[in-house]
Every structure is written in structure tokens, then in C-alpha cells.
N, C-alpha and C positions, 0 to 999 in steps of 0.2 A: 684568214674568216670572214675579215669582209671584200679582201681580191677576188676569195672565188665566186661568192654570195652575188657578188657584182656582175661579175663572169657571165655568170649562168642568167642573172636577170637580160643583159646584156643579145647571150644568144638568142634566150623564149622570145625577145622584142623582133630582134632579123629575122626570125624563120617568121612569125604575123606578118609582117612587115615585108618579108621575100626580096631583103635586102641586107646584103653581107657587111658586119662592122657600121650599117649606119645609123644604129641607135645610142652608139657609145656620145655623140655632142648632143644631142636635145636631152637626154638622160644625164649627163654627166654636168652639163653647164647649171641646171637647176642646181642639182646637188655640189655643185661650187659654194654657187651663190647662199645658199643658208647655210654652208659650213662659213666662209667669209659672213655673216648678219653674228654667225654661232663664237664667231670669233672678237668680233667688235662687243660683244655682250658679257664674255669674258674681260676684258679686259676695261668694261665699264661696271660693269658690278657684280668682276671677281661669280661668276654663274654662265653656266653655257647654256644655250638656245635644248629649251623643252619642251616636249611636242606642243602641249597646251600656250605654249607662248603665241600661238596665233589665233588665238581669241584675244591677244590685247593690240593687235593692229591699230585699231579707233585707236586706244590712249596716246601709242607713240602720233599717233598722227595728228592727238590736238594738240600735244605739248609741243609739234612740231615747230608753230611760231618762235618761240620763245627760242628753241635753242637756235632754228637757223638764225633767229637775229642776235647771236655770240658769235657767230664763224657763218657769214651771208655767204662770201666768196669762195669755202668750200661744198655748203650743201648745194648753194649753184653750177658747183663746177661737178660734183657729184653728180649728182642729179641727169648735167647733159653727158658727160663718158657715159652714164648708166644707158640714156636712150639711146646711142649711139650706138655702142654693144649689144644690145638687145635689135636694133636693127640690123644690124650687120650679120648678129647669128642668125635668124629668120631668114634672111635671103642666103645667108649659104648653105642652112637645112635644105632648104626649096629646091637649090638650086643641086645639089649634093641628089638628091630624090631624085628629080629629072630624069639627070646624065645616069646614076647607074640601074644598069639593068635587071630583073627580076632572079636572083639567085641565093637564096634564104643555105645558112649554114650546113654542110654535110648530117649527116643521120645520125651516127655515135655520137658527135659532138651538142646536138637539141640532145639524146637521151639524157647522156651525163648528166646534160645541165638542170634537166628536168627532174632526174634520180638525187643531183644534188640539193634542188631546192627541194625535194620534198621529204629528204634528212631534213632538213634544217627544219621543216614541219613539225617530224615527229620529235626531236630534237627538246624543241619548244612547247611542244603540249604532253610528251609524255613526263612520269616517272624518273626512268630508265633513262632517256635522252638526257633529263638534263642533269640527273646526276654525270653522267657522262660528259656534257658538256662542260662540267664545271671541276669534277676529278683530272680529267686527260687533256681536255681544249684549256684550263685554267682559266675557264670565262667565268666570270662572276661580275651577277649587277649588285651596285653598290649603291642604292638610291640616295641612304644617307649622307653620303659623301661625295657630292655627281661632281665635284672636279673632279675627284681622281678616279671617281667613275667614266667618265671620259677621255681621260688621259692613257688608264689602263687598256678600257676596251677599243678605242678608236668611234668618232662623232657619231659613224651611221651605225654602229654597234650600239651601243652606248641608248643613241637618240631610238631605235626600234626597242629595247632593253623598257625606257622608259614608257611605251605604249603603256607595255605590262603590271608600268610601276602607281601607270595613274590608277591605277583599280582602288580601291582602302581598303587597307589592313583591318579584319577585324581584330574584336578582344581577344584576349586569350580565358578575360574571365564574365561569364553568361551578366546581363545587367540587373537576373533578379537575384544573385549572389552579393553584389553592388549594391544593392536594397536591402538582403538581411544585414550585411553588417553592419551600414549606416543606421539601424530601425531608431537606435536612441537619440539620433539626432530631429529624425522626426516630430518625436515625444517633444521636444525640448524648444523645438519651433510652437507644437500645440499649446506651450505651458507660458511662452514668453506673457511676460506680466506687461501690459497695457499703458504703467503708467507714465505720469509725464517728467521728459528726458529734458526737458527746456527749451530753448529758443533753436530750433531746427538751423544748424548752419545750411549756407548756398555750397555746393559741392562743386570748382571748379577745376574742370582735367586739360592738360593744355601740354600738346604734344607738340614738341616743336621743329620743324623742318629739320633735319642734319643735323644735329644741334649735339656739340662735342667740345672738349673743352682740348684745342690745338697746343696746348702749351707740353700736352700728353706724348708730342714729337717732340723724343732727346735732346737736339739740337736745333731749337728753334724757338726762341724767345719773343715773348712779344711783351711792346710798351704802351702804355699800359696794360693794365692784367684787362683782358677782355669779358671776363668772367669773374668780378668780386664777387656780388651780392649771390650770387647761384652754388661759387665758391664756399663763404661763409654759410651758408644756410646747405650746405650737404646732405644730403639724408644716405647716401650713396651710389650706385649706378644701377639702371637695367642694364640685365642680359638680352639685346635684342635677337629677335629672330631672324631680324635680313641685316644687311651689308651695302652701303651705299643705295638702297632706293625698296620698293615697295614697302612702303609705308600702310597699304592698306595690308597685311597680315601682323604687324606689330598696333595695328586698331583691332582689329580680331579680337586677338589676344587680350589686350586689355577692357576691351569693352563686354567680351562674353565669359573670361575665366578659361575659355580651352587654350585649347597648344598646336601649335603647329606641326609638335613633334609627333602626333600623331597622326598626320597626315601626307600627302606624297608631296619629297622635295617641289623644293614650284611650282606648288600650283598656290592659287588663289582662292581662298573661300570665298571672298564676296563676289567675287566671279563666276565659280563655279559651281559653290555649294548652298549658299542659304537664299530660296524662295520663299519663303514663309516666316514666318514671325520664328525665332529662335533666344535661346538665354539668353542673360543679358542684366549686369550692375545698374543698366538702365530701366527697364521693366521693375526690377526688384527699390529702387528709388522711390518709380512714379509710383508704387505701390504702397509705398508711405509718405505717401501727399508730393512729391518731386516735378516743380515742372522739368520737362527734360526741352533741353535747346543742341543741337547741335549748329556751330559756325567753320566753315571755314573758306579764306577767301579766294577758290578757285571755280571749274568748272562744276554743277552738283551733280552731272553724269559720270563724274570721271572715278573710276573706280568701283563704279555702279552703285555710289554714296547712295543719291537721290531713291533711291527703290529699301537697298539694304538697311540704311536706315532707321524706317518707316520699321521694319523686321525687328530691328533691335531695341525698340521703345522709343524711339525722342518722337515728339511731339511739332518740333519745328524744325526747322533747318535751314542756315540760312548759308548762301554760295554766294561767291564772285555777280552771280547775276541779283541778286536782292539787297545788294551793297554796291551802288553805284558811286561813284565820286570817293574808296576808299583811296588812300596816297600811297602810291608806290618809291621801292625804295629798290634803287636796280627795275630787274622785269617784273619785278612781282611786289603785292602787296606789304608796306612797309609793317613790322612785326606792332612797331609805337600807334598806327591806325588801327592795325586789328585791336590791340588791348583795348584802345580807346574804345571803340565799337563793343567790346566783349563786357564792358563797367557800365556800357550808357544804356546794354540790353538788358542787366541785374536790374536798372535804374527804371524800369519800365514796369517792375512786378512786385506786388507784397508777398508774393510766395514764395517760398523756399524750392530755389532751384539748381539741378543739375545740370552743366553748361560743358560738354564738350567741346574742346577749340583746336585745330589743328590749324598751323600757323604755314608760311609759305616761301618770307623773305629767303629763306637761306638755302634754297632747294639750286643745284647745281644748273646751268656749268659756273666757274666761278673766272670770270674773266676779268686780266687787267681790265681798272679804272671804270670798273662797272661801280662804283659809288667816288661821289664827288668830294672833295674836301678828306679824307678819310682821317682817322684822329688814331688808329693803331698802326703801332709803325713796326715790323719783325725786322728782329734778327737771324742772321742762322749763322752757324759754323763749319758749316759745309755747305759745297754746293749741290741746291735741288734745282731741276728742271720748274715745278711744278711750282718755284716759289710764288710769282703773281695769282696761283692760285692758293695759296696758304695765305698771302698777305689780303686777296677780299678776302676770304674765307673769315680770319678772324674779327676782320671789319666787322661782318654782320650780326657773329657771336656775340663782338660788344654792346651792339644794335640790344640787340634781342637784351642781355644784358639790361640794359637801361630801361627800355622798355617793360619788361619783368619788374624792376624794382619801381619803376611809377605804376605799375598797376597794385602793388601791395599797400603804398604807400596809402592808397585810394581806398583798399576793403581796410584798411587797421580804421578807418576812420568812420563808416559804417555802420547802423545799427543791429542790424545781423551780420554773425562771426562767419567769418569763408573758411573756407578748407581749401588748400589750392593744392595741386598734385602740378608739378611741371618734371616732363624730362624731353628727353633726347628719345625722334624716335629709329635713327640708326647714325653711325659714321658717317661723314661724309664720302663721296664721290672723290679722292685728288690726284690724277692723271689713270692713263692706261693701269692695268697691271700691280696696282696698290701701288703707285709710283712714288710719290711722298710719299707713305708709310715705310716705304723700301730704304728711297733715297736719306732718311734724318734716320733709320737705324731704330723707329720700332720696329719691323721686322724684318729679321736677318736671312729667314729664306729664302733663296733662289725662288724664281718663276717656275723652274720643273719641278719643287719640291713640293710636296703637303703644307699646311700651317702645322706648326707644331700649337700645342691645347694653348700655351700662352698667347700666342699670337692670337689664336681666334678670338681669345677672350680679349685681346687690348682691339680685336675689328669689332666687337658686339657690345663692349661696355657703354653707355652714355650716360651722364649726369643724370640723376636724381633729385628733387628736394618733394618735402611733403612740408606744407606751412599753414598756419593757423595763426588767423587774426588776431586769436586774444591768446595764443601760448607760441607764439613765435615759431620756428623749427625744429619740427623734432626729432630730428637725429636721425642719426643709422636704423634702417628695420630689425625686424628679426634677421636679417642678413643682407651684409654689408652690399649683398647682388642682389638682384629679384631678377625673374622674365615679369615681363608685361602682366602674365596669367596670373600672377600673383597679386596685381593690384588689387581686383573686386574684395578681396582678403583682407585686406589693408583699410580698406576703406568702411567694409562692412565693422570692422575694428574700432576703427576714429568714432565712427557711430553710434556706437551700444547693438546694432542691429544685428539678430537675430536669423539666421539662415543655412537651413539644411547642406546649400551648398558651399553659397561664397561663403561663413563666418563657422561650417565645418570641415565638410571633404577640404577646401580647400587650401582653408585656412591649417588641416592637420600637414598637406601636400607641402603647404610654405615655409612649415616647419624641420618636415624631414630631408625637401631635396626643395630648396630654393629658386634650382636654374632647371627648368626642363627642356633641354634644350635637342633636336634631330643628332646632333655629335653629340653632346655631352652632355650630364648631369653635373650639380653640384650638393653635394651634400652637407647635413647640419658640422659637420667638422670641416667645410673649408677644404674639402677633396674634391677635384672634378675627377668623373668617374665616366670613361667611356668605355664604347663599345660593348652599350648595357642594353642595349635589344636581349630580349631571352631569359634576362637576369633581372628582372622588374621585382620591386617589394611589392604586398598587398595594397599598398595605398595608391600606386601607381598605374597596376592592374585597373583598380577600381575608379580612378582619373577615367581612366581609358575609355572606360565599361561606361559609363555615364556620358562621356563625350560622344560614343560614336550611337549610343540609344538617341539621342537628345536630335542630332544630326542627320542619324542615316538611317534607324533603326526605327521603332515602334512606340516610340516615347512612351517605355513604363515608367520611365522616372520623372515623370515628369509630374503626375499629380505628388508626390512622394517630395521632392527637390525643386519644382518649379511651379509652386502652385503662383505666384506672382506673372507665370505666363502665358496671355490669351493661348486660344487652340489656332495652329497654324491656319494661316489665310489662304 
């Protein structure tokens, strides 16, 4: 199918340019470049290139200095070769165009090509055509498993089909039905007692960049234990919506309580969908008297945070530009310096504070000799090509554990109690095609086969700690594994806050389905449920309906579910 489509495109362009076979070069080379970029993205993030990735080019550009510093010789060599090839290609195209005489493809060839393109348009836009493509040609878009989508359909076809999948899927349940089903929750909020619940604790949420337990690699042993405090205080795992990157999508789930499972694969809400005030646990805490602060030791416009954080209810956002002089550990601000800054910021106010902190130290790549005088020694039972990356990464985890331990010690001495939630945003990138995960034996599937559900879960689970300065570790939650979107329900439960969505609808979901992911659900019996679309229970339909209404609909549910949310600006 891809060959037929491309041949038809070449012929049509040759006809327009009056040059036979000429269009192959200028059209093929950009497509080959895009395919190469997709291959690189797949090796780094285990995801192919999506149509909407092109809006993130500025993010790559801003992060490029750090990446270049790690492998400068490769970066400059690649740039030089790329410029030479680009100049050579333009020269060849120019020469060929001038030398070729005006001669278009024969009329029958042109007509057949146009008919082919018209047939493709028909198949893409009619029910009969779509059914024929799916049943006869066995071509079907699989946006929920994009790696398999690209593997089965080919890059060009999958990329083209993703243009349509970028459209937001409508919920099956009308929002009016979701509101009627949950009417009792509104009454509970109206009747909530305003009795004094004691001193309000500070809420500290630390989303640690790429924080994971390297000892989960079966043939890897670290001495000493790189994360003894976090292991001892474990409250289970977070089931991240991403692997190896896309931190902003994890933030989105954590702060809003909404799920990426209802959004197109590869999309980033911070960039694409949030253009005004949106429901968040931050607005809820703010309505209960909390001062709301976000801290991230990197540039404020990265992932569009500078704009989005205002829409999420943060009164103050401190980025790298606002915190000069913080000590680096490797190429990024150290977790130790960041935890010190966090504590100093808490000490500046007597008001109960909700603070969201995104760390940076453990951002990849994990090059050899990144850290001076490493404490961690990594032993391996069999050869791992990415040994240096694992060694460097393990040292970073050790540093993060120590920084958190020090912070907890300080929080324990404060007059105001603290509730601290710490978790990793996603598992780290440890070599192309999940190299370290495969070489160590954690992932046994070959690069040409889809991951099993068990392997997929291994790559999505990161450590979670829920800790109180008064009562200590909270232990495992409703489930030993939670989606980040379920954490707002946990927060309202710990604080005793009644909220129709976060302590109502979302808590009900977290008890029935603690993990809601594009590929899989986890039910209350600990069973993974794949291929769940089309088989959603009522709670999941309500969840989708409310999220869609508040993000893309008419916000009919705002008055009943999100009274703490200011109108969109």
C-alpha cells in the first residue's frame, strides 16, 4: 500500500513539473530523514515519531547544549555531515532539473495514479471504504499501541493515520448522565462540616526525574544500596504513563487527576490542550487556604510550564532563572541543592503551603565519569554494554535518596507538620532499544516483538513514598500500584477534604481501577486488563465524560464538580 501511494505521488509531481522520474529525489530524501528521526526517537524513548512531535522541536533545541556536552564529537560530526549532504542534495536536484527536458509521464500512468489517490481518499473518508481497508487489506490503525502500529503498517501509513487519531475521541456517556449519576457527591460537598481539623500540614510533592530502582535489573547489584530510605518507606509504585521521557504528561495526570488514556497517543496536554484554567488539586488546595508554589531547576518555558502552571493554580513558579547559584551535580542542578532550596522556601512563610517540585539531577544521558568520586559500586553477573550508564545512574539515585533523607530530617523538626509524596516520573533511558533492560534480562522480548504485559509494567513502575512528619511512612496505598492521576484522591483523603471529583469520582475509580493506562487497566483484584476499550464500566465512562467536558466541552460539570476552579481566562 505504501509503495503504491508513493508511486502515485511521484507520478503526479512529475506531471506537474514536466520532468519524468525527477520527483523521486526531492520527495524521498526528506521522508528518509523523517524516518531516520523516527528510528532515533524509537531507540531513545521506545516511541516512534508522531505528527504532533514537530511542535516540540524547540524543546529539543533548548536541551541540546546539555546533550551536546555529553558527546560533543558525535554532535558536531553529525551536524557537519548533515550540512554537507544537504548542500550536495540541493546541487544534484538543481543540476538534474536543468539537464532534463520537459517530459511528463504518459497519460495512462497519470490517470491511473490519480485514480489511485482518489480511491485512497474515498477509503479514508467513507464507512464502506474504511471497512474494505480493514477487512480486505487488513490495515487498521492502532493508536493505543503505537510501536506495533508503526511495525504493522509501516512508517508512512502509520504516520498518516495518526493525523486522524490526533482528533480527540468523544466519550460514550453524555456529561449530563455522569452528573446525574453522581448527584449525591454534590450534596456531600454542600453539607461538609467546617469544623476545625487541626493545624493544616504543608503538602510537598516531589516528582523525581527518572527515579527508579536500578537493582530491579536482575543481573545488577549495587553496593551500598542506592536507595535504602526510599526502600524502607515504600508505599508501592506509580504506574507512569510514559517511559524514558515526556515528564510533562506525568505532571498532567498528577496535578489534574485526568488521564492520558483518553487522549491521543504521543500527545502532550501541556503543549496542545491547556490554554486556560483547568481543574487541578492545586486549585482545590488553594481554596482551602494553601499557598501554592512550583519549583523546577530548569528553564521555565520548557514544556510550556511558565504558562500552564498559572492555569493549574500555582501562585508562584520558581525556575532556573529565579534560582541562580544552585550547585550542579553533573550537568544539572543537584537534588541536594534543590531540597535545600525547597526547605528554605517553606521557612519563608507561616501559611500552609502546597509545593510541587520537579527535580533535574537524574536527567539523562548517563555518561561515564559524570560524577566525581562515586560511592556506588555496580556489579554485574553478565556483560551489559550499557554498564557505564547503569553505574552513573545508580550513583544519581544514591544522591537523590540522601537528599530526600536529609529533607525528611529537617521536616520532622518543624512546628508545622508535613505530608510528603515522592515518586519517579518515569523509568530512565538506558541505551537504545531498551538495551540495559534487555541485556540484564528484565525484558526478554526481542526488539521485533511487542512487550508482554509484564514487561510493559516493569518499564512503567517507579517507586512511591507517602510520608508524614508526624506518623511516618504511610505504607502501601489502596493498591500497591497507582496511576499518577489517582494521587489527588490520596491527597484529599489524607487531608480529610471532601471534593465531589477528587474525593468522590476519582476515589471510586482508584478503588476499582487503580491504574488507568492507554494499553491496560489494573483492577482491584490485581489483574491486568488489556484491550479494554469498548468494555469500560460505568465509573470509567463517567471519568472520561467529565474529563472531556472540562478539557474540550462546555464545562457543564464545573459548577457541580469543580467550584474551586476560576472561570477560564
